[in-house]
Each structure stands twice: as C-alpha cells, then as structure tokens.
C-alpha positions in Angstrom: -49.9 32.8 21.8 -48.4 35.8 20.8 -46.2 35.7 24.3 -45.4 31.5 23.2 -44.4 32.6 19.9 -42.3 35.3 21.0 -40.8 33.0 23.5 -40.1 30.3 20.2 -38.5 32.9 19.0 -36.1 34.0 21.7 -35.3 30.4 22.9 -34.7 29.3 19.2 -32.3 32.8 19.0 -30.7 32.0 22.0 -30.0 28.3 20.9 -28.2 29.3 17.9 -26.0 31.8 19.8 -25.0 29.2 22.1 -24.1 27.0 19.4 -21.9 29.9 17.2 -20.3 30.9 20.8 -19.3 26.9 21.1 -17.8 26.6 17.9 -15.8 29.7 18.1 -14.7 28.0 21.3 -13.7 25.1 19.6 -11.9 26.3 16.5 -8.6 26.6 16.2 -7.0 29.6 14.8 -3.9 28.4 12.4 -0.9 29.7 14.9 -3.0 28.0 17.8 -2.9 25.0 15.2 0.7 25.3 14.3 2.0 25.4 17.8 -0.3 22.2 18.7 0.8 20.5 15.6 4.4 21.2 16.4 4.2 19.8 20.1 2.6 16.3 18.3 5.6 16.0 16.1 8.3 16.6 18.7 6.4 14.1 21.0 6.3 11.5 17.9 10.1 12.7 17.5 10.1 13.8 13.9 13.5 15.5 13.1 12.1 17.3 10.1 8.7 18.3 8.2 6.5 20.8 6.4 3.1 21.2 6.6 1.2 23.5 4.3 -2.5 24.1 3.9 -4.1 25.8 0.8 -7.3 26.8 -1.2 -7.8 27.4 -4.6 -6.0 30.9 -4.4 -2.9 30.9 -1.7 -1.7 29.4 0.9 -3.7 29.6 4.4 -1.0 28.2 6.7 2.3 27.0 6.6 4.9 25.0 9.0 8.6 24.5 8.8 9.4 21.9 11.8 12.9 20.7 12.7 16.1 20.3 10.8 16.8 18.8 7.7 20.3 17.9 8.6 21.0 17.0 12.7 24.6 16.7 12.4 24.9 20.3 10.8 22.2 21.8 12.6 20.0 22.9 9.7 16.5 23.9 9.9 14.1 23.0 7.6 12.6 25.8 5.8 10.3 26.5 3.1 12.6 25.8 0.1 14.0 22.3 1.8 13.8 19.3 -0.5 11.8 16.3 0.7 11.7 13.2 -1.1 8.1 12.8 -2.5 8.2 9.1 -3.6 5.0 7.9 -5.5 3.4 11.5 -5.4 6.0 12.0 -8.2 3.0 9.5 -10.2 0.3 12.4 -11.0 2.9 14.4 -12.8 3.9 11.5 -14.7 0.3 10.7 -15.5 -0.2 14.4 -16.5 2.5 14.5 -18.9 1.1 11.0 -20.4 -2.1 12.8 -20.9 -0.7 15.5 -22.4 1.2 13.1 -24.9 -2.5 11.7 -25.6 -3.7 15.0 -26.3 -1.2 15.5 -28.4 -1.9 12.5 -30.6 0.9 10.2 -30.0 -1.2 7.6 -28.6 -4.3 7.1 -26.5 -5.5 5.5 -23.3 -6.2 2.4 -25.8 -3.2 2.2 -26.9 -1.4 -1.3 -26.7 1.8 -0.9 -25.1 3.1 -3.8 -27.0 2.5 -1.9 -30.2 3.9 0.9 -28.4 6.9 -0.2 -27.0 7.6 -4.1 -28.3 11.1 -4.0 -26.6 10.0 -4.1 -22.8 9.9 -7.5 -21.7 6.3 -7.7 -20.5 4.6 -11.4 -20.7 1.1 -11.3 -20.5 -0.4 -14.7 -21.2 -3.7 -13.0 -22.1 -2.2 -10.8 -24.8 -4.7 -12.3 -27.5 -7.4 -11.0 -25.6 -6.9 -8.5 -23.2 -3.8 -6.5 -24.1 -2.3 -4.5 -21.9 -3.3 -0.6 -22.9 -2.0 2.3 -21.3 -4.9 3.4 -19.2 -3.9 -0.2 -17.5 -0.5 1.4 -16.5 -2.0 4.5 -15.4 -4.4 3.1 -13.1 -2.4 -0.1 -11.9 -4.8 -2.7 -13.7 -2.2 -4.8 -15.7 -2.1 -7.6 -13.3 1.9 -6.7 -12.6 3.8 -7.4 -9.6 5.3 -4.7 -7.9 8.7 -4.2 -8.0 11.0 -6.5 -6.4 13.8 -6.1 -4.1 16.7 -6.0 -6.3 14.7 -3.4 -8.9 14.2 -1.0 -5.6 17.7 1.3 -4.9 20.8 1.9 -7.4 23.2 1.2 -5.6 25.7 0.8 -8.3 26.5 4.4 -8.6 25.4 4.3 -12.2 22.7 6.0 -13.7 20.7 2.9 -15.3 18.2 4.0 -18.4 14.4 3.9 -17.8 13.9 0.9 -20.3 17.1 -1.2 -18.8 15.3 -0.2 -15.1 12.2 -1.7 -16.5 13.4 -4.9 -18.3 16.0 -5.5 -15.3 13.2 -6.8 -12.9 11.4 -8.8 -15.9 9.7 -10.9 -13.3 7.6 -8.4 -11.9 6.0 -7.5 -15.6 4.7 -11.3 -15.7 0.8 -10.5 -15.9 -0.6 -12.3 -13.0 -4.5 -12.2 -14.4 -6.7 -10.8 -16.9 -5.1 -7.0 -17.6 -8.2 -4.5 -17.0 -10.0 -6.9 -14.1 -8.7 -5.3 -10.6 -6.7 -2.9 -8.8 -3.1 -4.1 -7.4 -0.4 -1.4 -7.0 2.4 -1.7 -9.4 5.0 0.3 -9.3 7.0 -1.3 -12.3 3.8 0.4 -15.0 5.1 3.9 -14.3 8.6 3.0 -15.3 6.8 1.6 -18.2 5.3 5.1 -18.5 8.3 7.3 -18.3 9.9 5.0 -20.8 7.2 5.9 -23.1 7.1 9.6 -22.5 11.2 9.2 -23.7 10.4 7.5 -26.3 7.5 9.7 -28.2 9.1 13.0 -26.9 12.6 12.1 -28.0 13.4 14.0 -24.3 14.7 12.9 -20.9 11.3 11.9 -18.7 12.9 14.3 -16.3 13.4 17.2 -18.7 10.2 16.8 -20.3 8.3 16.8 -17.4 10.3 19.8 -15.8 9.5 21.5 -19.0 5.8 21.3 -19.8 4.4 20.2 -16.7 6.5 21.8 -13.4 7.6 25.0 -15.6 4.0 26.1 -16.2 3.0 26.3 -12.8 6.2 27.9 -11.9 7.2 24.9 -9.6 10.7 25.7 -10.3 12.1 24.3 -6.9 11.6 20.7 -7.7 14.8 18.3 -8.7 14.1 14.4 -10.2 16.9 12.6 -7.7 18.1 12.9 -4.8 21.8 14.8 -4.0 23.3 13.5 -0.5 25.9 16.2 -0.2 23.7 19.3 -1.6 22.5 21.0 1.8 18.9 22.3 0.0 17.8 18.4 0.3 17.1 17.0 3.5 18.6 14.1 5.0 16.0 11.0 6.0 15.9 9.8 9.7 15.2 6.8 11.1 15.3 6.6 15.0 17.0 10.0 15.0 19.8 8.0 13.1 20.6 9.5 9.8 20.2 7.1 7.2 21.8 7.2 3.5 19.5 8.0 0.7 20.0 6.2 -2.7 18.3 6.7 -5.8 15.5 4.0 -7.3 15.6 2.5 -10.3 12.0 3.3 -11.4 12.8 6.9 -11.4 9.1 7.8 -13.1 7.8 6.1 -10.0 9.1 7.9 -7.2 12.2 10.0 -7.6 10.7 13.6 -7.3 12.4 16.0 -4.8 10.6 19.0 -3.9 9.4 21.6 -1.1 6.0 21.4 0.4 5.1 25.0 -0.8 6.1 23.7 -4.2 3.5 20.7 -4.2 1.0 22.8 -3.0 0.8 25.1 -6.3 0.1 21.6 -8.1 -3.0 21.2 -5.7 -4.1 24.8 -6.4 -4.1 23.6 -10.1 -6.3 21.2 -9.6 -8.6 23.5 -7.3 -8.7 26.5 -9.3 -10.5 26.1 -12.7 -9.5 29.6 -14.0 -5.9 28.1 -14.3 -6.7 24.8 -16.1 -5.4 25.5 -19.0 -2.2 26.6 -17.4 -0.3 23.4 -19.1 -0.7 23.1 -22.8 -3.5 20.7 -23.7 -4.6 20.2 -20.6 -8.2 21.4 -19.4 -10.6 21.2 -17.2 -12.2 17.6 -18.8 -9.1 16.1 -18.4 -8.3 17.1 -15.0 -11.8 15.7 -14.2 -11.4 12.5 -15.9 -8.1 11.9 -14.7 -9.7 11.7 -10.8 -11.5 8.9 -11.6 -11.1 5.3 -12.3 -11.8 3.7 -15.6 -10.6 0.5 -16.3 -11.2 -2.1 -13.4 -14.2 -4.4 -13.5 -15.8 -2.3 -10.5 -15.5 1.1 -12.7 -17.0 -0.3 -15.5 -20.0 -1.6 -13.5 -20.1 2.0 -12.2 -18.3 2.7 -9.5 -16.4 5.9 -9.2 -14.2 4.9 -6.6 -10.6 4.2 -6.2 -7.6 4.9 -7.8 -8.1 7.0 -11.3 -5.2 8.3 -14.0 -2.1 8.7 -11.6 -4.5 10.2 -9.0 -6.5 8.2 -5.9 -9.7 8.9 -4.3 -10.0 8.6 -0.3 -12.9 9.6 2.0 -12.2 11.6 5.0 -14.7 12.3 7.5 -17.5 12.2 5.0 -16.1 14.4 2.3 -14.3 13.0 -0.8 -10.5 13.6 -0.9 -8.2 13.2 -4.0 -4.4 13.0 -3.9 -1.2 10.6 -4.0 0.8 9.8 -1.3 4.4 8.7 -1.2 7.1 7.0 0.7 10.9 6.3 -0.2 13.7 5.9 2.1 12.9 7.6 5.1 10.7 10.2 4.0 6.9 10.5 3.8 4.7 12.8 1.6 0.8 13.3 2.0 -0.8 14.8 -0.8 -4.1 15.8 -1.0 -7.2 18.4 -1.9 -11.1 18.5 -1.4 -13.1 20.1 -4.4 -15.6 20.2 -1.9 -14.4 21.9 0.7 -11.6 24.5 -1.4 -9.2 23.1 0.7 -5.9 20.8 0.3 -2.7 20.2 1.9 0.7 19.0 1.6 2.4 17.4 4.8 5.9 15.9 4.2 8.4 14.3 7.0 11.8 13.1 6.9 11.6 10.5 9.6 10.4 7.0 9.2 9.7 5.7 12.5 6.8 7.7 13.8 3.3 6.7 14.3 2.1 8.9 11.1 -1.6 7.6 11.5 -1.7 9.5 14.8 -0.3 12.6 12.9 -2.8 12.6 10.3 -5.7 12.0 12.3 -4.7 15.3 14.3 -4.4 17.4 10.7 -7.3 15.6 9.4 -9.3 17.0 12.6 -8.0 20.4 12.1 -9.1 20.3 8.2 -12.4 19.3 9.0 -13.6 21.3 12.4 -16.9 23.5 11.9 -17.4 21.2 8.8 -21.4 20.4 9.4 -21.2 16.3 8.8 -23.4 15.0 6.0 -26.1 12.6 5.7 -25.5 9.1 5.0 -27.5 8.6 1.6 -30.4 6.3 1.6 -30.2 2.7 2.0 -32.1 -0.1 -0.1 -32.2 -3.8 0.1 -30.2 -5.9 -1.6 -31.9 -8.0 -4.4 -28.7 -10.0 -5.2 -27.2 -13.4 -3.9 -24.2 -12.5 -2.2 -23.6 -14.5 0.5 -20.8 -16.9 0.9 -17.4 -17.2 1.4 -15.0 -15.3 -0.7 -11.1 -15.0 -0.9 -8.6 -12.1 -1.9 -7.1 -12.7 -5.3 -5.7 -8.9 -6.1 -1.8 -9.0 -3.8 0.4 -6.3 -4.6 3.4 -8.3 -3.5 3.4 -11.6 -4.9 6.2 -12.5 -2.5 3.9 -11.9 0.6 1.1 -13.8 -1.3 1.9 -17.0 -0.1 2.0 -16.1 3.7 -1.3 -14.4 3.4 -3.2 -16.8 1.2 -4.0 -19.0 4.0 -5.8 -16.7 5.8 -7.1 -14.4 3.1 -10.5 -15.9 3.3 -13.7 -14.1 4.5 -17.3 -15.0 5.0 -19.8 -12.6 3.7 -23.7 -12.5 5.5 -26.6 -10.3 4.1 -29.4 -9.3 5.6 -32.0 -6.6 4.3 -29.7 -4.0 3.0 -26.2 -5.0 5.1 -23.8 -7.1 4.1 -21.3 -8.5 7.0 -17.8 -9.6 5.8 -16.0 -11.5 9.1 -12.7 -12.9 8.3 -12.4 -16.6 9.1 -9.7 -15.6 11.4 -11.0 -13.7 14.5 -11.0 -9.8 13.8 -12.9 -7.1 13.2 -15.7 -7.5 10.9 -16.6 -5.2 8.3 -20.3 -3.5 7.7 -21.5 -2.6 4.1 -24.6 -0.8 3.6 -26.1 -0.9 -0.1 -27.5 2.0 -1.9 -28.1 0.9 -5.3 -26.9 -1.1 -8.3 -25.2 -3.3 -6.1 -22.8 -0.8 -4.4 -22.2 -0.5 -0.8 -20.7 2.4 2.0 -19.3 1.2 4.8 -21.0 1.8 8.5 -20.2 5.8 9.1 -19.4 6.4 5.7 -21.3 8.5 3.3 -19.3 7.6 -0.1 -19.9 4.0 -2.0 -16.2 2.2 -2.1 -17.7 -1.3 -2.5 -19.6 -3.3 -5.7 -20.9 -6.9 -5.9 -20.5 -8.2 -9.6 -20.5 -11.6 -11.0 -18.2 -12.2 -14.1 -18.0 -15.2 -16.6 -14.5 -16.6 -15.5 -14.5 -15.3 -11.8 -18.3 -15.6 -11.0 -19.2 -13.8 -7.7 -16.9 -11.2 -7.6 -16.9 -8.8 -4.2 -14.6 -5.4 -4.6 -13.9 -3.3 -1.1 -12.0 -0.5 -1.4 -10.0 -1.9 -4.0 -10.0 -5.3 -2.9 -10.8 -8.0 -5.4 -12.5 -11.0 -3.3 -13.8 -14.1 -5.4 -16.3 -16.8 -4.7 -14.7 -19.3 -2.8 -15.9 -22.9 -1.4 -16.5 -23.5 2.1 -14.2 -26.5 2.0 -11.4 -24.3 0.0 -11.9 -21.2 2.6 -11.3 -23.4 5.5 -8.7 -25.9 4.5 -5.8 -23.6 4.7 -7.1 -21.9 7.8 -7.2 -25.3 9.0 -4.0 -26.5 7.9 -2.5 -23.5 8.8 -3.3 -23.1 12.3 -2.5 -26.9 13.0 1.1 -25.9 11.6 1.2 -23.0 14.3 -0.1 -25.2 16.9 2.6 -27.9 15.9 5.3 -25.4 16.2 4.1 -24.0 19.7 3.7 -27.4 21.1 7.3 -28.7 19.5 8.5 -25.8 21.6 7.0 -26.7 24.5 8.1 -30.5 24.4 11.2 -29.7 24.6 12.2 -29.3 28.1 10.2 -32.2 28.8 12.0 -34.4 26.4 15.5 -33.0 27.4 14.9 -33.6 31.2 13.7 -37.2 29.9 17.2 -37.2 28.1 18.9 -36.4 31.2 17.1 -38.9 33.4 18.2 -41.9 30.7 14.4 -42.1 30.1 15.3 -42.1 26.4 16.9 -45.7 25.8 18.0 -45.0 22.2 19.4 -42.4 19.9 16.8 -43.3 17.4 14.1 -41.5 20.6 16.3 -38.6 20.7 16.8 -38.3 16.9 13.1 -38.0 16.2 12.3 -35.8 18.8 15.6 -33.5 17.8 14.6 -33.0 14.4 11.4 -31.4 14.7 13.0 -28.8 16.8 15.8 -28.0 14.4 13.2 -27.1 12.2 11.3 -24.9 14.5 14.9 -23.3 15.5 15.6 -22.6 11.5 12.1 -20.7 11.3 12.7 -18.8 15.0 16.3 -17.9 13.3 14.6 -16.9 10.0 12.5 -14.7 11.9 15.0 -13.0 13.9 17.2 -12.5 11.0 14.2 -10.7 8.8 14.4 -7.9 11.5 18.0 -7.3 11.0 17.2 -6.2 7.5 15.9 -2.8 5.5 14.8 -1.8 3.0 18.7 -0.5 1.8 19.9 -4.3 2.4 17.2 -6.5 1.9 19.0 -7.0 -1.9 22.3 -7.1 -1.0 24.7 -10.6 -0.4 25.1 -10.0 3.4 25.4 -11.9 6.4 21.4 -11.8 6.8 20.1 -12.4 3.6 22.9 -15.3 3.8 21.4 -16.7 7.1 17.6 -16.4 5.3 18.9 -18.6 2.3 20.4 -21.1 4.7 17.3 -20.8 7.4 14.6 -22.1 4.5 16.7 -24.8 3.0 17.1 -26.0 6.7 13.9 -25.6 7.7 13.2 -27.8 4.5 15.7 -30.4 5.2 14.9 -30.9 9.1 11.0 -31.5 8.4 11.4 -34.1 5.6 14.2 -36.0 7.8 12.1 -35.8 10.8 9.2 -37.3 8.9 11.4 -40.2 7.1 13.3 -40.6 10.9 10.1 -41.2 12.8 8.8 -44.0 10.3 12.4 -45.5 10.2 12.5 -45.9 14.0 8.7 -45.4 15.2 8.6 -49.1 16.6 11.2 -48.0 19.0 9.1 -45.8 20.2 7.3 -46.1 23.6 5.9 -43.1 25.0 2.2 -42.4 23.7 2.3 -38.7 23.3 5.6 -39.0 21.1 3.7 -41.6 18.7 1.0 -39.4 17.9 2.5 -35.8 18.0 5.8 -36.5 16.2 4.7 -38.1 12.9 1.7 -35.5 13.0 4.1 -32.5 13.3 6.5 -33.9 10.9 3.4 -34.5 8.5 2.7 -30.8 9.0 6.1 -29.5 8.6 6.8 -31.5 5.2 3.3 -30.0 3.8 4.4 -26.6 4.9 7.8 -27.3 2.8 6.0 -27.9 0.1 3.5 -25.4 0.4 7.0 -23.2 0.7 8.8 -24.3 -2.3 5.7 -23.8 -4.2 5.9 -20.3 -3.3 9.6 -19.4 -3.8 9.9 -19.4 -0.1 12.4 -22.5 -0.3 16.0 -21.2 -1.3 14.8 -17.4 -0.7 17.7 -15.5 -2.2 16.5 -12.2 -1.3 19.2 -10.5 -3.2 18.1 -12.1 -6.6 14.3 -11.2 -5.7 
C-alpha cells in the first residue's frame, strides 16, 4: 500500500515536470517572437510597422519594422507617427466624460437641445430623442459617413460643424434611437463639436491639453503632415499613396506612435493612475468599457460597444480597446484586465492579410495561459425558432445589395440555437447560458441575446447584429428573386454565342429577332462594365468626378434603359419569334431585369452619382 502511494506521488511529480518542461520548450521569448513576427511582416510585404506589448507598469516588448518612407529609406523608429484612424474615438469619448463630470451636460442630454444648429433629422424626435450616450455608442441610428465626406482634398480646413452638416443625409435617423448598434462616424463628429462648443476651445487643443498631456502623451498630433519626416507615409502594394485629413476629424484624425498609445492602455490597466486625468476616476473608466444604451444592453447583455471602447473575446478572454483604419494605415489597440496585458500594433500598409498577422500576435499573447472552462449551459425556455432578417446596416448604400440575402433561419433544440443563412454558408451555433443570453460554440463570453419588443416583435442580437423576425414568405421571396436574377444573367451570357451563330447563319429572319436578343445582353454588358469600373476606384477617388465615377453613373442608367427596352421590345415583337427557348427565356429575363431596375432605383442605385453621395 505504501509502495503504491509512493509510486503515485512519483508519477504525479514526473507528469508535472514533463508538462512544465513541454511548456518551457513551447514558450517564445520576446526576442524570439520579435524575430518570428518580423519575418511574418516581411512575408506579408508590410512596408512599416510598430508593435508594443505592455502591462500596467511598463512596455514588455517593442518592435519597429521596415520603413516610414521608402523613397528616402527612412526607417520606422519608436517616434514615427502613424495615423490611428478610429482609435481616436476613445480619446474623444474620455473628453466627453470629463465635460459630463464637470457639469456641462449628461449622458442623457438631448443633442437637439445641446446643439440645435446640427441638421439632424429624427422622425422619432418626440418619443425617442437622440442623446449623448447614443452618439458615444453608435446607437443613434445614423448612416455612416458618405463618400463625399471622407477625405478633405480641398486644401482648406473645414470647421467641425460644417463637416457634420455638409453630409446631412448621413444624420437622418433610420430607426428608433437606442434600439441597436450600427457604427456611424458622424456621431463622433457631433461629439467633437460638443467639445468645442462647451469648452470654448478647438477640439484637438482640448483633447491634447486635458487628455493626452496628463498621460505624458506628448508625441501625438491631430492631423497629418505629408512632408514631415516624423509622419509615416502610407502604402498599398509597395506604392506610396497620398494622405489627406478627413472631414470628421474627431472620428479618426489622430497621428501617434505605438509607444505613446501604449501609455493610454497602461492608464486603464493601472488603477493607481486613474486620477491622472482631471474629473476621471475608476468608476468612469469602468463605465466606458460597458454598453448601456441598446435594447440588448438594457436587457442585461454586458458585451459590445461601450462609451468609446468595445469588447472582443480572444481565446476565451475579454479584451477591450478600439481598432482604427484610415488611408493605408491600420491600428489595433486593446488591453485585458484579466491578463494584465495590452498591445498596440500599427502598420502603414493596407494591402496585407491582416487577420493572419493578428492571429500570430494573439497566439503569443495567450501562450501558456490555461484555457477557461465553458460556462454551464441551460435549457432554452423561449420560443425563438423562425426566420429573421438583418436590420442594422452600417452603410445604407450597401443595404440594397445585401438585403435580399440577409435572412437566416433559426432553429432551437434543448440548449442550442442554430442560425443558418438561407444562402448556403457556415451556420452559427449559439449555446444558452441564462436569461436568453448565448455564447458562440467554443466561446466563453455571452455576446448574443434574444428579446421581444412591442414594435419589432422577436429580436435576436448576435455580436452586435440586430435580427428581426420575418415570415417564411418574406425571408425566401427576395432570395428566390435574387437567385433567379443571377441565373438569368448567367444564361443571357451563355446564350450570346448561340444566337450570334444563328444570326451569322441567317436563322434569325428579322431585325426584331436580333433586337429582342441584343437588348438583354446590352443590359448585362452594362452591369459587367459597372463591376469592372468599380475595381478602378479607391476611397480616395470615389467621391471625385472622374472617368470611373462617370462610367458608373452612365452604366446604371444604361442597365435601366436596356432592361425596360428589352421587355417592351419582346412584347411588341413576340409574334415574330418562333424559337421555343427564346419565347420562354427572353420575356422571363427581361421581366427579372425590369423588376431589378425598380428595386435598384428604390435603393438609389440608378443614376448613382458617387461624387454626390
């Protein structure tokens, strides 16, 4: 008995020793990881990058890779300024929280009363006014900024109020404020204006003095200076791309180095420093990291976009931060209280497979961390099964393209939901915890919730997406019509060589027979040309009047013209058509093209003037 006991202890000891030895062998040391990560950046043709990993006390790893200027061969160093894009937003949010604490307004203040000079159109103004919290959490119902309000290429500085109002179409409220999240940059333009109005200071001056300076973030700049060597250039496929300031500067105009941005992350991690910024304390910082205003948040889902910061789950752990992208620059900024670690990763190259690089970084940050146990699941008690349609589009201009196929079938069994797109693709499995909250399979943090609403009925929110119950008919009808339209396009193209051969053989006896075949193909050709032209524009040129945008404008009208002409021509000359296939297919395709034209027109795609959108 004693021998067995000693043997068991020995085996346990050897097992632990072997485990520790294996972990030690698998652990990448900082220098090893830097070498590995630099190699990956080179393989992905990243021109220049900065990476800083930090804990609450200090930076634990710093990597500066490549060049900020290829032509001048200027290397990236720790002081090189990269454009942070939307990582600007947490600083704006903190400035707003500071003004709130100092009594200028509150999270629940009505924006229409604070700034009636902003041209917001809210059909729900009387019952559901837009409040400051809605701007902070992207729950106001705004469209995202339109193309004409992206980059300021005028060479003149435009004040923030004018920058917001010049794109009045984007601040038309699309649904009841405070119901759902849909990322919208105009809201942060308005927040920047509120900072200016109530502080009597320029927005960037106020944030620099009251938020950046107390954290010794002195190497930061609002804007971009093209000819200043302290600023990195931006690159796409190795080519240097011009940089411009954006109109909505508070939404994403910060230029900063990764080492400076890491100071902001350490501020959140180190509770002893939470009073460094006037009027800000630990309670306010905790509040910023949680959502408050959406229906999902009000029903108890503590996951999503908070007051300028949002939550993500990585390998079972909660990370908080804000990524950004502007021009050719990409920024990733996040920290984890659970792991006492954070990172800033900034690149000056947009033509990369960012996810592959990010996954390598995540693997390193989570090495040797014990996997968490999945929470206990429970039986679903609500009737959730049915068809649902997405009702939270970020960009309204793309809604018409996505809408026909943005429906899912939800099935439930015991403690699981299966969310299946109607167009075959990967299904989502959700596991019920309690109170109609769900986690994704192999996940650990609830990011989905089912609720009912007096106006919308059954609602399923999955990782910020707002799905509203639909009927079987209304879920499938757009899908069927959309698929028939796509099939008719394909058959029209395949039919082309057949009737061309028949034409040259003299089998098409009249001009009318040629016409009713040619017109549908001309409609198809206009769509093909439209698609090809879209590949020739970028976000820098999409709002200009140029050959590509004029061609897009013309092609949309040509598709409408040829579609209606094909329908009219067939019914005018159908008695002269003797071919059985043509008598069936041509009216069907012409009808589908005409229906699509009406649908495209209703969504603003016919006569699409991108320079005015």
